[in-house]
C-alpha positions, 0 to 999 in steps of 0.5 A: 303373197296374194293367195287364198283358195278363192283367188287361186280358183278365179285365177285359173279361170283368168288363164282362159280369158274370163274375168270372174266374180270373186266372192271373198272377204277383204280387209282394209290393210291390203296393199294398193298393188294387191288391190290393183291386181284384184280389180284388174283381174276380177269383178269385186262387186261380190266381195265383202269389206271387213273392218278386220286385219286381212287374214294371213297364214303360213302354208306348210306342205307335208310329203303326202300332200297334207297342208297345215295353215298357221294363221298370223292374225287373231281373227281369221274365221270371218275370212274363212267362213264368209261371205255367205250366200245372202251377202251376194248382190243381185247382179250375181244371182243369175251366175251360170256357174260357181265354185264352192270351197266349203264343208257339206253344210255350207255347200248346201246353203250355196246350192239352195241359193243358186239352184240353177247354177252349175256348181263345182264343189271343192270340199275343204280338206279339214272336212274330208275325214271318215267321220264326215263320210255320210255328210259328204255322200249325202251332199254329192247328188246336189253338186254338178261336179265334185273335186277333192284331191287324192289325200282328201278322198282317201281319208274319207272313203278309206280307199287308195286306188284313184279309179275306185275313189272316182267310182265311189263318188259317182256311185254315191250320186256325183254327176261328175267326179274330178279327182286331183292327183298332184303330179300324176294329173287327174282322173275324171268320171261321169255318171252313167259312163264306164270309162274314166278319163286320165288327164296328165299333169302339164310339165313345167321347167321348174316347180316353184310352189304348189300352193293353189294349183288344185284350186286353179285346176277347179276354176279352169275345169269348171269354165272348160266344162261350162264352155265345152261340156267335154270332160276331157277338154275341161280336164286339160283346161284345168291341167294347163291352169294348174301348170302356170300356178306351179311356176311362181309363189302366190297367185300368178300375175298373168295377162291372158293375151300375153300367155295365149300362145304358151297356154294353147301349146300346153293344151295341145300337149295335154290333149295329145296325152289325155285318154280314157 
């Protein structure tokens, strides 16, 4: 199945009518059908072609949200680490916003390469441990938005309360914190504002697969923030995008014009229930 954090993130933007650029590594053995989907939905000029078998993995989810990846190729690392900022072609250097799914050191590289862009940092789960607490805290002021999930933030800060975790990130210099809570939705905060915004998870008739829902939230949240600069609205955009991801295995194959009515109905539901 087509997957990967970057693709799911871009698909979250796609729900809201955008055709984002996808900075990712692509192997030569993707099927023509998968390539056709990628070319239809995303701008691939920032994609890097590698002469290696495409990275593939089994995704195993534990009850507490912990994920285990079992890779099915011998050389997944080039796909996990690349592309690098220096690989991005000139047309994308003026990108107004981007998401970065990396550890703190790699996030800093992207921040330096895109000093004017609005950057949402989604820290890698493997990085979010107590041993990396200082590195995480030192990088927070360089992000415009930071969005870990509850398990990741809890492991790093050794706190369990969502509100305490959001405030800890804001106290450590994050301008905006978007803590993803799975079926409980998300909790959002902005530096200098005492109130936190609680965004519900949008219900769907059947949850088929949770893979990529958090990534889709991040992509749609960033797009919503860029277009509206409204914390509550951006959170609801993220919740709606995540809901479509839950309904099938793999990256949703959705045309924005085909889902517009359902998307807007889900947004109205979320906005009516979102609060401070």
